[in-house]
C-alpha positions in Angstrom: -5.3 -7.1 -0.8 -7.0 -10.4 0.2 -4.3 -12.5 -1.0 -2.1 -11.1 1.7 -4.8 -10.7 4.5 -5.2 -14.9 3.9 -1.3 -15.1 3.8 -0.9 -13.6 6.6 -4.1 -15.9 8.1 -1.9 -18.8 6.8 1.0 -17.9 8.2 -0.6 -17.7 11.8 -2.4 -20.6 11.8 0.6 -22.6 10.9 2.9 -20.7 13.0 4.9 -22.7 15.5 7.6 -22.2 18.2 10.7 -22.7 16.0 9.1 -20.4 13.0 8.9 -17.7 15.9 12.7 -18.4 16.6 13.3 -18.5 12.8 11.9 -15.1 11.7 13.5 -13.7 15.5 17.0 -14.8 13.5 16.0 -13.2 10.7 15.3 -10.1 12.3 18.6 -9.6 13.5 20.4 -10.8 10.5 18.4 -7.4 9.0 19.8 -5.5 12.0 23.9 -7.2 10.8 23.0 -5.6 7.5 21.4 -2.3 8.2 24.4 -1.5 10.9 27.0 -2.9 8.4 25.6 -0.6 5.5 25.2 2.2 8.2 21.7 2.7 8.3 20.1 1.4 11.3 18.0 4.1 12.0 15.2 2.5 13.9 15.9 3.1 17.7 17.2 6.8 16.9 14.0 7.3 15.5 11.6 5.9 18.2 13.2 7.5 20.5 13.1 10.8 19.1 8.7 10.6 18.5 8.8 8.5 22.5 10.1 11.3 23.4 6.9 13.4 21.7 3.6 11.7 23.5 1.3 13.2 21.5 3.3 13.2 17.8 3.2 9.6 19.2 -0.3 9.1 19.3 -1.4 10.2 15.8 1.8 8.7 14.4 -0.2 5.2 16.3 -3.7 6.3 15.0 -2.3 6.7 11.5 -0.9 2.9 11.3 -3.6 1.6 12.7 -6.3 2.8 11.1 -5.1 4.4 7.6 -3.1 1.2 5.6 -6.1 -1.0 4.5 -8.9 2.0 4.4 -6.7 4.3 2.6 -6.0 2.1 0.1 -9.8 1.1 -1.0 -10.2 5.1 -0.6 -7.8 5.4 -3.3 -8.9 2.5 -5.4 -12.6 3.7 -5.3 -11.0 7.1 -6.2 -9.2 5.9 -9.0 -12.3 4.2 -10.4 -14.3 7.4 -10.5 -11.7 9.5 -11.4 -10.9 7.1 -14.3 -14.6 6.5 -15.5 -15.1 10.2 -15.1 -12.1 11.0 -17.5 -12.7 8.2 -19.7 -16.1 10.0 -20.8 -14.1 13.7 -20.9 -11.9 12.2 -23.7 -14.5 10.5 -25.5 -16.1 14.1 -25.6 -13.0 15.1 -27.6 -13.4 15.9 -31.1 -11.6 14.4 -34.0 -11.7 10.9 -31.7 -12.7 7.5 -32.7 -15.6 6.0 -31.3 -13.8 3.1 -29.3 -10.4 4.5 -29.4 -11.1 6.4 -25.6 -10.2 2.6 -24.2 -6.4 3.9 -25.1 -7.0 6.7 -22.9 -4.0 7.1 -20.2 -6.0 7.9 -17.5 -9.0 5.7 -18.5 -10.1 1.9 -17.5 -7.0 0.9 -18.7 -5.0 2.8 -15.7 -7.5 1.8 -13.1 -7.2 -1.9 -14.1 -3.1 -1.8 -14.4 -3.0 -0.2 -10.4 -5.4 -3.7 -9.6 -3.2 -6.1 -11.0 -0.2 -4.3 -9.2 -1.7 -4.5 -5.9 -2.6 -7.8 -6.8 1.1 -9.2 -7.8 2.4 -7.2 -4.9 0.2 -9.6 -2.7 1.2 -12.3 -4.0 5.2 -11.3 -4.2 4.7 -10.4 -0.8 3.6 -13.5 0.3 5.7 -15.7 -1.3 8.5 -13.8 0.5 7.3 -14.1 3.8 6.2 -17.8 3.8 9.5 -18.7 2.5 11.1 -16.2 5.0 9.8 -14.9 7.9 10.6 -12.0 9.6 10.1 -11.2 13.1 9.1 -6.6 13.0 10.8 -4.8 15.4 8.7 -4.7 18.1 8.4 -8.2 19.1 12.1 -8.2 19.7 11.9 -7.0 22.9 9.7 -10.1 24.3 10.1 -10.6 27.9 8.8 -13.9 27.5 11.2 -15.4 24.7 14.2 -17.6 25.8 17.5 -18.0 24.3 20.5 -16.4 23.6 19.0 -14.5 20.3 16.4 -13.6 22.5 18.1 -11.8 24.6 20.1 -10.1 22.1 17.0 -9.1 20.6 15.8 -7.2 23.7 18.9 -5.3 23.7 17.8 -2.9 21.0 14.5 -2.0 23.2 12.1 -1.6 20.9 9.1 -0.4 22.0 5.3 -1.5 21.0 3.8 1.3 21.1 0.7 0.5 18.7 0.3 -2.9 20.9 1.0 -1.8 24.0 -0.3 -1.0 26.8 -1.5 2.5 26.0 -1.3 1.5 22.5 -4.0 2.6 19.6 -4.1 -1.1 19.1 -4.6 -2.6 15.1 -7.7 -4.5 13.5 -5.7 -5.7 11.4 -2.9 -7.6 13.7 -5.7 -8.1 16.6 -7.8 -10.7 15.2 -8.9 -14.2 15.2 -6.1 -15.2 13.5 -3.8 -13.8 16.3 -3.0 -15.5 19.5 -3.0 -19.0 18.0 0.0 -19.9 20.1 -0.3 -18.3 22.9 2.4 -15.4 21.5 0.3 -12.5 22.2 -0.5 -11.7 25.9 -2.9 -9.6 27.2 -2.3 -5.4 26.7 -2.4 -5.9 30.8 0.6 -7.7 31.2 2.3 -5.5 28.7 2.9 -8.3 25.7 4.5 -6.8 22.5 3.6 -10.0 20.7 1.0 -11.3 17.9 1.7 -13.8 15.5 2.5 -11.9 12.5 6.1 -12.7 11.1 6.0 -10.9 8.3 6.7 -8.0 8.2 9.5 -8.6 5.4 8.3 -6.9 2.8 6.6 -4.2 4.4 3.1 -3.3 1.9 2.1 -0.8 4.1 5.2 1.3 2.5 4.6 -0.3 -1.1 1.4 0.4 -1.1 1.7 4.1 -0.3 4.2 3.9 -2.8 2.5 2.8 -5.6 -0.3 5.5 -4.4 1.8 8.3 -4.0 3.4 7.7 -7.7 0.3 7.3 -8.5 -0.9 10.8 -7.9 2.5 12.2 -9.0 2.1 10.6 -12.6 -2.0 10.8 -12.7 -2.8 12.4 -16.3 -4.7 15.6 -16.0 -6.9 17.5 -18.5 -6.2 19.4 -20.7 -7.8 22.5 -19.0 -6.4 21.8 -16.0 -2.2 21.7 -17.2 -2.2 25.5 -17.1 1.0 26.6 -15.4 0.3 28.2 -12.3 2.9 30.9 -12.9 4.3 32.4 -16.0 6.7 35.5 -15.8 9.1 37.0 -18.3 12.2 35.1 -16.7 10.3 31.8 -16.5 9.7 32.5 -20.8 13.1 33.2 -21.0 14.7 30.4 -19.6 11.9 28.2 -20.8 10.9 27.1 -17.6 7.2 25.3 -17.3 5.9 25.5 -14.1 3.1 22.5 -13.0 -0.4 23.7 -12.8 -1.3 24.0 -9.2 -3.9 20.9 -10.2 -0.4 18.9 -10.4 1.8 20.2 -7.7 -0.7 19.1 -5.2 -1.2 15.8 -6.5 3.4 16.0 -6.3 3.1 17.0 -2.7 0.1 14.4 -2.0 2.5 12.2 -3.4 5.3 12.2 -1.6 4.1 12.8 1.7 1.4 9.6 1.8 4.4 7.7 1.3 6.7 9.3 3.4 3.9 9.5 6.4 3.6 5.7 5.9 7.3 5.3 6.4 7.8 7.3 9.3 5.0 5.6 10.8 6.2 2.2 10.0 9.4 2.6 11.5 8.8 4.7 14.8 6.1 2.3 15.7 8.8 -0.2 15.2 6.5 -2.3 13.0 9.1 -2.8 10.6 12.9 -2.1 9.4 14.1 0.4 7.0 15.1 -2.9 4.7 11.5 -3.9 5.2 10.0 -1.0 3.2 13.0 -0.7 0.9 11.7 -4.7 0.0 8.6 -3.5 -0.4 9.5 -0.3 -2.7 10.9 -3.6 -5.0 7.8 -5.1 -4.7 6.0 -2.2 -6.1 7.9 -1.7 -8.8 7.9 -5.4 -9.8 4.0 -5.4 -9.7 4.2 -1.2 -11.6 6.0 -2.5 -14.4 5.4 -6.3 -14.9 1.3 -6.5 -13.4 0.8 -7.3 -17.0 2.0 -11.1 -16.4 -1.8 -11.5 -15.1 -3.4 -10.8 -18.2 -2.5 -14.6 -18.8 -4.7 -15.7 -16.0 -8.0 -14.4 -18.2 -8.2 -17.6 -20.5 -8.4 -19.6 -17.1 -11.1 -16.6 -16.0 -12.9 -17.2 -19.1 -13.0 -21.2 -18.3 -14.3 -20.4 -14.9 -17.2 -18.2 -16.0 -17.8 -20.6 -18.9 -18.4 -23.2 -16.3 -20.2 -21.8 -13.9 -22.5 -20.1 -17.3 -22.0 -16.4 -16.2 -21.0 -14.1 -18.3 -18.1 -11.1 -17.7 -19.7 -7.6 -17.7 -17.8 -5.9 -20.9 -17.7 -1.9 -20.9 -19.5 -0.1 -24.1 -19.4 2.9 -25.3 -22.5 4.7 -26.9 -22.1 7.1 -29.2 -23.8 10.5 -28.0 -25.7 10.4 -31.6 -27.7 7.8 -30.1 -28.9 9.5 -27.3 -32.2 11.6 -28.6 -31.8 15.5 -28.1 -33.8 17.5 -25.6 -35.9 18.6 -27.9 -37.5 15.6 -28.9 -38.0 14.3 -25.2 -41.5 14.0 -24.2 -42.4 16.7 -21.9 -43.8 15.0 -19.9 -41.3 12.4 -18.7 
């Protein structure tokens, strides 16, 4: 996540007027592509929610405050879960000492998802640096000039987050914004900030990665019992999931779907931005092990600064004294 935010900061600092024009042109190109594919639904979706102010206010809040905190909370939970599950697997009889490192829900799972986020950030940084794209909400900027600007305003996107009555977002309202006056005070109703990094949408990429992890997370054996076994299900050989698996599947679907609705309804991303975010997520999911090739560089750096990387160690249960041998006075 740090890579992505640093990339956005770099883009903001180096942003020029011609970059804004290019980003606007790219956004209009995306609209043309979506129109040709019959999937330019952004304006319809936003107008639907604009007619429901209470729902729209909740969507603004979700967009503004869930993305980064939600991802951090997920990583904290995943680290805790994989650590606890690691101990559960370690306690299973017949498992060799040290074999727990291969547990599907052990530290390797957490490390893989962490690398997935890193790959997503790197790919997104490359894309939005080489191909800046303006979010839909900035297309309605009344201060922009030129034929492209008139065409952009004709779509009528509304910045519901950064507008006069919007909730604002700490991720786009900071000292890296307004480097060249692209953003005006809220009282002027400006829709701009310096972010031209709509493509790809890491809001959706992150949420999809979290959703897929929840859906596929390995559960302990005693949590896999089916919620319903009847003669019919046995006759049809149907295996219904446990209620814990069902909860994981529901949450794993609802979270990315909610984020998708939020980024489109608030005019912060096009649908193609979300699709690109899904592609970036898939690449990070399947090819995150590429980052393991950088481990020698990490070892070399740690050697230069003369510090040691902490290594996880597994202690045999036999190494612990039994309760009967402990000093009662301890």
